[in-house]
C-alpha positions in Angstrom: 71.5 114.3 123.3 69.9 111.5 123.2 71.6 108.3 123.4 71.4 107.4 120.0 72.4 110.7 118.9 75.6 110.1 121.0 76.1 106.8 119.5 76.0 107.9 116.2 78.5 111.0 116.7 80.9 108.5 118.3 80.3 106.3 115.0 81.5 109.0 112.8 84.0 110.1 114.8 85.5 106.7 115.2 85.1 106.1 111.1 87.2 109.7 110.5 89.8 108.4 113.1 90.1 105.0 111.0 90.1 106.8 107.8 92.9 109.3 108.8 95.0 106.6 110.0 94.7 104.6 106.9 95.6 107.9 104.9 98.7 108.2 107.0 99.9 104.6 106.0 99.9 105.4 102.4 101.6 109.1 102.7 104.4 106.8 104.7 104.5 104.4 101.9 104.9 107.2 99.4 108.2 108.9 101.6 109.1 105.0 101.6 109.4 105.0 97.8 110.6 108.7 97.4 113.5 108.0 100.0 114.7 104.7 98.6 118.0 104.8 96.5 117.7 101.6 95.0 114.5 102.7 93.4 115.9 106.1 92.3 118.6 104.5 90.6 116.1 102.6 87.8 115.4 104.8 84.7 112.4 107.0 84.6 110.4 104.8 82.6 111.0 101.4 84.3 110.6 103.2 88.0 107.1 104.5 86.7 106.5 100.5 85.6 107.7 99.6 89.0 106.1 102.5 91.2 102.5 101.0 91.4 103.4 97.2 92.0 106.3 98.9 94.8 103.4 100.8 96.4 101.1 98.3 96.7 103.5 96.2 98.2 105.2 98.2 100.8 101.7 99.4 101.8 100.4 95.8 102.5 103.3 94.8 104.5 103.1 97.8 106.5 99.6 97.5 107.3 99.7 94.1 108.3 103.0 95.1 110.9 100.8 97.9 112.1 97.8 96.1 112.7 99.7 93.3 114.5 102.1 95.2 116.7 99.1 97.8 117.4 96.3 95.5 118.0 93.7 97.6 116.2 92.0 94.3 114.7 90.8 94.3 118.8 89.0 97.3 118.4 85.3 96.9 117.1 85.0 100.2 115.7 87.9 100.1 113.8 87.3 96.5 112.4 83.7 97.6 111.2 85.2 100.6 109.4 87.7 98.8 107.5 85.2 95.8 106.9 83.0 98.8 105.1 85.8 100.3 103.4 87.7 97.3 101.9 85.1 94.3 102.5 85.2 91.3 105.2 87.3 89.3 102.8 89.9 91.5 102.3 90.5 92.4 105.8 90.1 89.0 107.1 93.3 88.1 104.3 95.1 90.6 106.5 94.5 89.2 109.6 95.7 85.9 108.0 98.9 87.3 107.1 99.5 88.6 110.5 100.0 84.6 111.8 103.1 85.2 109.8 104.5 88.4 110.4 107.6 89.3 112.8 107.5 92.0 115.4 111.2 92.5 114.5 110.9 96.0 113.0 114.5 96.0 111.4 113.5 92.7 109.9 110.4 94.1 108.4 112.2 97.1 107.1 114.4 95.1 105.3 111.3 92.4 103.9 109.8 95.8 102.5 112.2 96.6 100.6 112.8 93.1 99.7 109.0 93.0 98.7 109.2 96.3 96.7 111.3 94.9 94.2 109.7 91.4 94.0 108.9 89.6 90.9 105.5 89.0 91.7 105.1 92.2 89.5 104.7 89.7 86.3 102.4 87.7 88.3 99.8 90.4 89.4 100.2 92.7 86.2 101.3 90.1 83.4 100.7 92.7 80.8 103.7 95.0 82.3 107.0 94.9 80.5 110.6 95.8 81.1 113.9 95.8 79.4 116.2 93.2 80.2 118.4 95.3 81.9 116.2 96.9 84.0 114.9 93.4 85.1 118.3 92.1 85.7 118.9 95.4 88.1 115.8 94.6 89.8 116.8 91.0 90.4 120.3 92.2 91.6 118.5 94.5 94.2 116.3 91.8 95.3 118.8 89.7 95.6 120.7 91.9 97.6 118.1 92.6 100.0 117.6 89.0 100.2 121.1 88.2 101.3 121.1 91.7 103.6 117.9 89.8 105.5 119.2 86.5 105.7 122.6 87.8 107.3 120.9 89.8 109.6 118.6 86.7 110.8 121.8 85.1 111.4 123.7 87.2 113.3 120.7 88.6 115.3 118.9 85.0 116.3 121.1 82.3 115.1 121.1 79.6 112.5 118.0 77.7 113.7 115.7 80.8 114.5 116.8 82.3 111.3 115.3 79.5 109.2 112.0 79.6 111.1 111.7 83.3 110.9 112.7 83.5 107.0 110.1 80.9 106.9 107.6 82.9 108.1 108.8 85.9 106.1 108.5 84.1 103.0 104.8 83.1 104.0 103.9 86.6 104.6 105.0 87.9 101.7 103.3 85.1 99.7 99.9 85.8 101.6 100.8 89.6 101.0 100.9 89.1 97.5 97.6 87.3 97.3 96.5 90.5 99.2 97.8 93.1 96.9 95.5 91.1 94.1 92.5 91.0 95.8 93.0 94.6 96.8 92.4 95.8 93.1 88.8 95.1 93.7 88.8 97.5 96.5 87.6 100.9 94.7 88.4 103.5 97.9 92.2 101.8 98.0 92.5 102.1 94.5 91.7 105.6 94.5 94.2 106.1 97.5 96.6 104.1 95.7 96.1 106.2 92.5 96.6 109.4 94.6 99.8 108.0 96.3 101.6 107.0 93.0 100.6 110.2 91.4 102.3 112.3 94.0 105.2 110.2 94.3 105.6 110.4 90.6 105.6 114.2 90.7 108.3 114.2 93.7 110.5 111.7 91.7 110.1 113.9 88.8 110.6 117.2 90.2 114.1 115.3 91.8 115.1 114.2 88.3 114.7 117.8 87.1 116.9 118.9 89.8 119.5 116.3 89.3 119.6 117.1 85.4 120.0 121.2 86.2 122.7 120.1 88.9 124.6 117.9 86.2 124.3 120.9 83.7 126.1 123.2 86.2 
C-alpha cells in the first residue's frame, strides 16, 4: 500500500472515530435529560417545548467541558473533522468558551442543570410560548440550581474564589448561548439534535404511560 493510500485510510479512520465520539456526547445528553427529575415534573406539553432548548444547552456545555479536559483541540485530525462538520467559526466559538469553563466536574454538572432551564429559550426561539404556571416552575428550578451552585462554590473554594468562578461560569454560559444560536445553521448538528430529541421524547412518553398505568393500578 502506498503512503498516499495509507494516509487516506488514516484520515477515514480518524474521521470515523471523531464522528463516533461526537455521537456519544449526544447520547449522553439524552440520558441526562431522561434522568433529570426536575425536567420530568413539567407537564408533557411544556416539557416538549423545553426539550430541544435544554438538549442544545446541555450538549453545548458538555462539548466545551470535554474538549477542554481531554485537550482534543490539540489533535489536528480531530479539529479538521470538526471544522468540516460544523464550520470553522462554530469550532472557534467553542474554543473561545473553553477559556471560561471550570475544570471542577461537580460545578459543571450543576451548571448543566442550571443551563438546561435557562430562560434564554425566549431569546433563541422567541416564537415559543409557555403558560405562566410552567414559566414560574422553570424559574423556580433555575433559581434552585443557581443557589445550590453558589453554595457549593463558597463551601468548596471560599467566598473570593467563589465570586471569580461564578463570574467565569456566567461568561461561559453567555458564550454557550451564542454557540447554540449559531449551531442552528450547522445541518449535521441539527440532524443529530433532532434524532436526540425524538429518542428522548419517545423515552419520556413511555415513562408517562408507565406512570399512568401504575397510578390506575
